[in-house]
C-alpha positions in Angstrom: 2.4 16.2 -34.6 2.0 14.5 -31.3 0.1 11.3 -31.4 -1.6 9.6 -28.4 -1.1 5.9 -28.0 -3.3 3.6 -26.0 -2.0 2.5 -22.6 -0.3 -0.9 -22.6 -2.1 -3.7 -20.9 -1.4 -3.9 -17.2 1.5 -6.2 -16.3 -0.4 -7.6 -13.4 -4.2 -7.1 -14.1 -5.1 -8.4 -10.7 -3.3 -5.5 -9.1 -4.7 -2.8 -11.4 -7.3 -1.8 -8.8 -4.4 -0.6 -6.6 -3.6 2.0 -9.2 -7.1 3.2 -9.3 -7.3 3.4 -5.5 -3.9 5.3 -5.5 -5.3 7.7 -8.2 -8.4 8.4 -6.0 -6.2 9.0 -2.9 -3.9 11.4 -4.8 -6.9 13.2 -6.3 -8.6 13.6 -2.8 -5.3 14.7 -1.2 -4.6 17.3 -3.9 -8.1 18.7 -3.7 -8.0 18.8 0.1 -4.6 20.4 0.2 -5.6 23.1 -2.3 -8.9 23.8 -0.5 -6.9 24.3 2.8 -4.5 26.8 1.3 -6.5 29.9 2.3 -8.3 28.1 5.2 -11.3 25.9 4.8 -14.4 26.4 7.0 -17.6 24.6 6.1 -20.2 22.7 8.1 -18.2 22.7 11.3 -15.1 21.4 9.5 -12.2 23.9 9.6 -8.6 23.3 8.6 -5.7 25.0 7.0 -2.9 23.3 5.1 0.3 23.7 7.0 3.6 24.7 5.5 4.6 26.7 2.4 1.8 27.4 -0.1 4.2 27.0 -3.0 5.2 23.5 -2.0 1.5 22.6 -1.5 0.7 23.7 -5.0 3.7 21.9 -6.5 2.9 18.7 -4.7 -0.8 18.9 -5.7 0.3 19.5 -9.3 2.6 16.5 -9.2 -0.3 14.4 -7.9 -2.7 15.7 -10.6 -0.3 15.1 -13.4 0.3 11.5 -12.2 -3.4 10.7 -12.7 -3.3 10.1 -16.6 -0.8 7.3 -16.2 -2.7 5.8 -13.2 -6.0 5.9 -15.1 -4.4 4.3 -18.2 -5.4 7.1 -20.6 -4.3 7.4 -24.2 -1.2 9.6 -24.0 1.8 10.6 -26.1 5.1 8.9 -25.3 6.4 12.1 -23.5 3.2 12.5 -21.5 3.2 8.9 -20.4 6.9 9.2 -19.4 6.2 12.3 -17.3 3.0 11.0 -15.8 4.7 7.7 -14.8 7.6 9.6 -13.3 5.3 11.8 -11.3 3.3 8.7 -10.1 6.5 7.2 -8.8 7.9 10.4 -7.2 4.8 11.8 -5.6 5.0 9.6 -2.4 8.7 10.3 -2.0 8.1 14.1 -2.4 5.3 14.0 0.1 7.5 12.1 2.5 10.2 14.7 2.1 7.7 17.5 2.7 6.3 15.8 5.8 9.8 15.5 7.2 10.4 19.2 6.5 7.1 20.0 8.2 8.1 18.0 11.3 11.5 19.7 11.5 9.7 23.1 11.4 7.3 21.8 14.2 4.2 22.4 11.9 3.2 18.7 12.0 3.5 16.3 14.8 5.2 13.1 13.7 3.1 10.2 15.1 2.1 6.8 13.9 -0.8 8.0 11.7 1.5 10.2 9.7 4.1 7.5 9.3 1.5 4.9 8.3 -0.1 7.3 5.8 3.3 8.0 4.1 4.1 4.3 4.1 0.8 3.4 2.5 1.3 6.0 -0.2 4.8 4.7 -0.9 3.6 1.1 -1.1 0.6 1.9 -3.2 2.8 4.0 -5.6 5.3 1.1 -5.9 2.5 -1.5 -6.6 0.8 0.8 -9.1 4.1 1.4 -10.9 4.8 -2.3 -11.2 1.2 -3.3 -12.0 0.9 -0.8 -14.8 4.4 -1.6 -16.1 6.0 1.8 -15.3 9.4 0.7 -16.5 8.0 0.4 -20.1 6.6 3.9 -19.7 10.0 5.3 -18.7 11.7 3.9 -21.8 10.2 6.3 -24.4 8.8 3.5 -26.6 5.4 2.9 -28.1 5.1 -0.7 -27.2 
């Protein structure tokens, strides 16, 4: 039987708000990306998510499955491991996908795209350290 364990106390409680902000950004990005798959048109706002629909769904799934670790939910050891791993790799996967989209000339690489990717990488790293992600990647209860 799989047992859920409470999340360990944050390693740096003063930086725990970054993890919640990072979770909110990932949630918003996943919802916006999935809404734009078929094209979104509402209240004079219209956009379509560029690139491959399969990659968009995979990246949105990674972002969604990173949320339990970032929200410090009660999880099993395996679920905490996977969620922490996804929280760490989502910004790098998004960066790789943005690089792919720029090589295919689907997204213009300008300062806002670079700054957005850099912010996600920094927020992901701070969240990982603040919530003691190394402990979550060790497969231990404590």
